[in-house]
C-alpha positions in Angstrom: 9.3 51.7 -23.5 9.3 48.3 -25.2 9.7 46.6 -21.8 6.8 48.6 -20.3 4.6 47.8 -23.4 5.4 44.1 -23.0 4.5 44.1 -19.3 1.2 45.9 -20.1 0.4 43.5 -22.9 1.0 40.4 -20.6 -1.0 42.1 -17.9 -3.9 42.5 -20.3 -3.6 38.8 -21.2 -3.6 37.8 -17.6 -6.7 40.0 -16.8 -8.5 38.7 -19.8 -7.9 35.1 -18.7 -8.9 35.9 -15.1 -12.1 37.6 -16.3 -13.1 34.6 -18.3 -12.4 32.3 -15.4 -14.4 34.6 -13.1 -17.4 33.8 -15.3 -16.5 30.1 -15.1 -16.8 30.4 -11.3 -20.4 31.3 -12.0 -20.8 28.4 -14.3 -19.4 26.0 -11.7 -21.8 27.3 -9.0 -24.9 27.4 -11.2 -24.7 24.5 -13.6 -25.1 21.7 -11.0 -28.0 23.6 -9.5 -29.6 23.9 -13.0 -29.6 27.7 -12.7 -29.0 29.7 -15.8 -25.5 31.1 -16.0 -26.2 33.4 -19.0 -28.8 35.5 -17.4 -29.2 37.1 -14.0 -26.8 39.3 -12.1 -24.1 37.9 -9.9 -25.0 38.0 -6.2 -23.7 37.1 -2.8 -24.8 33.5 -2.0 -25.3 34.5 1.7 -27.4 37.7 1.6 -28.4 37.6 -2.1 -27.2 41.2 -2.6 -26.4 42.0 -6.3 -22.8 42.6 -6.8 -21.7 45.9 -8.1 -19.5 46.2 -11.2 -16.6 47.4 -9.2 -16.9 44.4 -6.9 -16.2 42.0 -9.8 -12.7 43.0 -10.7 -11.0 39.6 -11.0 -8.5 38.6 -8.3 -7.8 42.1 -6.9 -11.2 42.8 -5.5 -11.3 39.7 -3.3 -8.2 40.9 -1.5 -9.4 44.5 -1.4 -12.6 43.3 0.4 -10.5 40.9 2.5 -12.5 38.0 1.3 -15.8 39.3 2.6 -19.1 40.4 1.1 -19.3 44.2 1.0 -23.0 44.1 2.2 -23.3 41.3 4.8 -19.6 40.6 5.6 -20.0 36.9 5.0 -16.8 35.0 4.0 -16.2 34.5 0.3 -14.4 31.3 -0.6 -10.7 31.7 -1.5 -11.5 29.4 -4.4 -12.9 32.3 -6.4 -9.7 34.4 -6.7 -7.7 31.1 -7.0 -9.6 30.1 -10.0 -9.4 33.6 -11.5 -5.6 33.6 -11.0 -5.4 30.2 -12.6 -7.2 31.6 -15.6 -4.7 34.4 -15.9 -1.8 32.1 -15.6 -3.2 29.6 -18.2 -3.9 32.5 -20.6 -0.2 33.5 -20.3 0.9 29.9 -20.8 -1.2 29.6 -23.9 0.3 32.7 -25.4 3.8 31.7 -24.4 3.4 28.1 -25.8 1.5 28.8 -28.9 1.9 32.5 -29.6 -0.9 34.7 -30.9 -2.3 32.0 -33.1 -5.4 29.9 -33.4 -3.7 27.2 -31.4 -3.6 29.5 -28.4 -7.3 30.2 -28.6 -8.2 26.6 -29.0 -6.0 25.5 -26.1 -7.4 28.2 -23.8 -11.0 27.2 -24.7 -10.1 23.5 -24.1 -8.6 24.5 -20.7 -11.7 26.5 -19.8 -13.9 23.5 -20.2 -11.5 21.2 -18.3 -11.5 23.7 -15.4 -15.3 23.6 -15.2 -15.3 19.8 -15.4 -12.6 19.4 -12.7 -14.4 21.7 -10.2 -17.9 20.3 -10.8 -16.6 16.7 -10.6 -14.8 17.6 -7.4 -17.9 19.1 -5.9 -20.6 16.6 -7.1 -18.8 13.5 -8.4 -20.5 14.0 -11.8 -19.4 15.3 -15.2 -22.3 17.0 -17.1 -22.8 15.7 -20.6 -23.0 19.3 -21.9 -19.4 19.9 -21.0 -18.3 16.8 -22.9 -20.2 18.1 -25.9 -18.4 21.4 -25.7 -15.1 19.6 -25.7 -16.2 17.8 -28.9 -17.2 21.1 -30.5 -13.9 22.7 -29.6 -12.0 19.7 -31.0 -13.9 19.8 -34.3 -13.5 23.6 -34.7 -9.8 23.3 -33.9 -9.4 20.7 -36.6 -11.4 22.7 -39.1 -9.1 25.7 -38.4 -6.0 23.7 -39.2 -4.8 23.3 -35.6 -2.6 20.2 -35.1 -2.8 17.2 -34.6 -4.0 15.7 -37.9 -7.5 14.2 -38.1 -6.1 10.6 -38.0 -4.3 11.2 -34.8 -7.5 12.8 -33.4 -9.7 9.8 -34.3 -7.2 7.4 -32.7 -7.2 9.7 -29.7 -11.0 9.4 -29.5 -10.8 5.7 -28.8 -7.3 4.9 -27.6 -8.0 5.6 -23.9 -11.8 5.8 -23.7 -12.4 2.3 -25.2 -10.0 0.5 -22.8 -11.6 2.4 -19.9 -15.0 1.3 -21.1 -13.9 -2.4 -21.4 -12.2 -2.3 -18.0 -15.4 -0.9 -16.5 -17.5 -3.6 -18.1 -15.1 -6.2 -16.6 -14.8 -4.5 -13.2 -18.0 -2.5 -12.5 -17.1 0.9 -11.0 -13.5 1.0 -12.3 -14.3 4.3 -14.0 -17.3 6.5 -14.1 -19.2 7.0 -17.4 -18.4 10.7 -17.3 -14.6 9.9 -17.1 -14.9 7.7 -20.1 -16.8 10.2 -22.2 -14.4 13.0 -21.1 -11.3 11.1 -22.3 -13.0 10.3 -25.6 -13.8 14.0 -26.3 -10.4 15.2 -25.0 -8.6 12.6 -27.1 -10.3 14.0 -30.2 -8.7 17.4 -29.3 -5.3 16.2 -28.1 -4.6 13.3 -30.4 -3.5 9.8 -29.3 0.0 10.6 -28.1 -0.9 13.4 -25.8 -4.1 11.6 -24.7 -2.0 8.6 -23.6 0.4 10.9 -21.8 -2.5 12.6 -20.1 -3.9 9.3 -18.9 -0.5 8.2 -17.5 -0.2 11.4 -15.6 -3.7 11.1 -14.3 -3.2 7.5 -13.1 0.1 8.6 -11.4 -1.3 11.6 -9.6 -4.6 9.9 -8.8 -2.9 6.9 -7.5 -0.7 9.0 -5.2 -3.8 10.8 -3.9 -5.7 7.5 -3.4 -2.8 6.1 -1.4 -2.9 9.3 0.7 -6.6 8.9 1.4 -6.1 5.2 2.4 -3.1 6.0 4.6 -5.0 8.8 6.4 -8.2 6.7 6.5 -10.2 9.4 4.8 -11.5 6.9 2.4 -12.1 3.1 2.6 -10.8 0.6 0.0 -14.2 0.4 -1.6 -15.0 4.1 -1.6 -14.6 6.2 -4.7 -13.2 9.7 -5.2 -13.5 12.1 -8.1 -11.0 11.0 -10.8 -12.1 13.7 -13.3 -9.9 16.4 -11.7 -6.8 14.2 -12.2 -7.7 13.5 -15.8 -8.1 17.3 -16.4 -4.7 18.1 -14.7 -3.1 15.3 -16.8 -4.6 16.7 -20.0 -3.5 20.3 -19.2 0.0 19.1 -18.4 0.1 17.0 -21.6 -1.1 20.0 -23.6 1.8 22.2 -22.5 4.6 19.7 -21.9 3.4 16.3 -23.3 5.8 16.3 -26.2 8.8 17.1 -24.0 7.7 14.3 -21.6 7.4 11.8 -24.4 10.8 12.8 -25.8 12.4 12.4 -22.3 10.7 9.0 -21.8 11.7 7.6 -25.2 15.3 8.9 -24.6 15.5 6.4 -21.7 15.4 3.6 -24.1 18.2 4.8 -26.4 21.3 2.8 -25.6 
């Protein structure tokens, strides 16, 4: 019975995360188009038919309808259930990593905004200022609720990556986008300086590999840019869950 109760509990956590990320799919679609995402029923982008409540069950409904609109049969992007699944997995990771504490709620809220930032930047090459403000709000509320790190670490995190990015961009125009700089400042206030530096290292590593791939396949030229925000967001998410272990491992390499 305890095993069944645990499975049911984690299933509820997964579905809650998937449901929230289902709403974030709406935000990602509407925010760049400057359409309100707090009012108006969800609808099919092809035939404009209003979705029924039973057509909005996260993850499972997409597979039940075989990835098609019930009314017009138009294809529905696989990104919708993929994002919903990501939300469920992240919710489980937050509970596993931080327990049923304020840290888990703060971490999940942080990841929610990062997901919207990553998807919108991938689609539009822009990071809305409103999302950066939300990250600042989450960081301040987390600090006020006693969530680590300490305020000194947070203030250093605010500038330890964003200021060097700004200086580099002033020296080399186009090195980083303004949205990337503001994103790292706000995220550093949440993560603290240690995890912020770790996140930047991971972002440069993964972004560099992707850039080499684009050049090797000639999908981008040497002077063409690609969205770096998604790599920053992935780096921050990885640092949030495993940054301390990565730092310990890295520092252990220098113990002789």
